[in-house]
LUMNU-57329 format. One record per residue (C-alpha): residue in one letter; x, y, z. Coordinates in nm, 2 decimals. Example, Ala and Ser with C-alpha at 12.3 -4.5 7.8 and 13.67 -1.06 7.14 Angstrom:
2
{res->A&c1->1.23&c2->-0.45&c3->0.78}
{res->S&c1->1.37&c2->-0.11&c3->0.71}
// end
This chain:
83
{res->M&c1->10.88&c2->10.38&c3->12.18}
{res->A&c1->10.88&c2->10.00&c3->12.21}
{res->D&c1->10.50&c2->9.97&c3->12.16}
{res->D&c1->10.49&c2->10.24&c3->11.90}
{res->L&c1->10.78&c2->10.10&c3->11.71}
{res->R&c1->10.63&c2->9.75&c3->11.71}
{res->E&c1->10.30&c2->9.88&c3->11.58}
{res->I&c1->10.48&c2->10.07&c3->11.30}
{res->I&c1->10.69&c2->9.77&c3->11.20}
{res->D&c1->10.38&c2->9.54&c3->11.21}
{res->L&c1->10.19&c2->9.77&c3->10.99}
{res->A&c1->10.48&c2->9.79&c3->10.74}
{res->K&c1->10.52&c2->9.41&c3->10.74}
{res->R&c1->10.15&c2->9.37&c3->10.64}
{res->E&c1->10.19&c2->9.63&c3->10.36}
{res->M&c1->10.52&c2->9.48&c3->10.24}
{res->P&c1->10.50&c2->9.10&c3->10.28}
{res->D&c1->10.79&c2->9.06&c3->10.03}
{res->V&c1->11.05&c2->9.20&c3->10.27}
{res->P&c1->11.23&c2->8.93&c3->10.46}
{res->A&c1->11.20&c2->8.89&c3->10.83}
{res->E&c1->11.57&c2->8.94&c3->10.88}
{res->T&c1->11.54&c2->9.29&c3->10.72}
{res->W&c1->11.27&c2->9.39&c3->10.97}
{res->D&c1->11.48&c2->9.25&c3->11.26}
{res->R&c1->11.78&c2->9.45&c3->11.14}
{res->L&c1->11.57&c2->9.77&c3->11.10}
{res->V&c1->11.43&c2->9.73&c3->11.46}
{res->R&c1->11.78&c2->9.67&c3->11.59}
{res->I&c1->11.92&c2->9.98&c3->11.42}
{res->I&c1->11.63&c2->10.20&c3->11.53}
{res->R&c1->11.67&c2->10.08&c3->11.89}
{res->Q&c1->12.05&c2->10.14&c3->11.89}
{res->N&c1->12.02&c2->10.49&c3->11.76}
{res->F&c1->11.69&c2->10.62&c3->11.90}
{res->G&c1->11.63&c2->10.40&c3->12.21}
{res->A&c1->11.46&c2->10.57&c3->12.50}
{res->Q&c1->11.33&c2->10.85&c3->12.28}
{res->R&c1->10.97&c2->10.93&c3->12.19}
{res->A&c1->10.91&c2->10.90&c3->11.82}
{res->Y&c1->10.75&c2->11.18&c3->11.62}
{res->I&c1->10.64&c2->11.11&c3->11.27}
{res->A&c1->10.52&c2->11.40&c3->11.06}
{res->S&c1->10.21&c2->11.32&c3->10.85}
{res->Q&c1->10.32&c2->11.53&c3->10.55}
{res->K&c1->9.97&c2->11.61&c3->10.44}
{res->K&c1->10.08&c2->11.85&c3->10.18}
{res->G&c1->10.28&c2->11.58&c3->10.01}
{res->Q&c1->9.99&c2->11.34&c3->10.03}
{res->H&c1->9.75&c2->11.60&c3->9.89}
{res->L&c1->9.99&c2->11.67&c3->9.60}
{res->A&c1->10.02&c2->11.30&c3->9.52}
{res->A&c1->9.64&c2->11.26&c3->9.52}
{res->L&c1->9.62&c2->11.57&c3->9.30}
{res->E&c1->9.86&c2->11.42&c3->9.05}
{res->A&c1->9.67&c2->11.09&c3->9.05}
{res->S&c1->9.33&c2->11.26&c3->8.99}
{res->G&c1->9.44&c2->11.43&c3->8.67}
{res->E&c1->9.29&c2->11.76&c3->8.56}
{res->Q&c1->8.99&c2->11.85&c3->8.77}
{res->S&c1->8.83&c2->12.16&c3->8.90}
{res->S&c1->8.94&c2->12.32&c3->9.22}
{res->E&c1->8.59&c2->12.26&c3->9.36}
{res->R&c1->8.61&c2->11.89&c3->9.28}
{res->I&c1->8.96&c2->11.86&c3->9.43}
{res->S&c1->8.85&c2->12.03&c3->9.75}
{res->Q&c1->8.56&c2->11.78&c3->9.79}
{res->M&c1->8.78&c2->11.49&c3->9.71}
{res->L&c1->9.05&c2->11.58&c3->9.96}
{res->G&c1->8.83&c2->11.75&c3->10.22}
{res->I&c1->9.01&c2->12.08&c3->10.19}
{res->S&c1->8.90&c2->12.44&c3->10.10}
{res->V&c1->8.87&c2->12.55&c3->9.74}
{res->R&c1->9.13&c2->12.82&c3->9.81}
{res->Y&c1->9.38&c2->12.56&c3->9.93}
{res->A&c1->9.30&c2->12.33&c3->9.63}
{res->R&c1->9.39&c2->12.62&c3->9.40}
{res->Q&c1->9.72&c2->12.67&c3->9.59}
{res->L&c1->9.80&c2->12.31&c3->9.55}
{res->K&c1->9.72&c2->12.32&c3->9.18}
{res->K&c1->9.97&c2->12.60&c3->9.14}
{res->L&c1->10.24&c2->12.40&c3->9.31}
{res->R&c1->10.22&c2->12.12&c3->9.05}
// end
């Protein structure tokens, strides 16, 4: 987890440079205290990402959405119904 955690924190630091270093250190300390010696699993939450992209794209055809997201037209229709 140490290497994975460090990579995750480094990525987050690059994406959020406004967060103080003390906050990152505190976060790492809390994670290590509570989850040390455990393998980390982080779900990708693709459905949530697809729904967010769908919202951002506005009203488009299912065919266009399927091309944009790399999913089937049928799944694009299902996502549109969830909105």
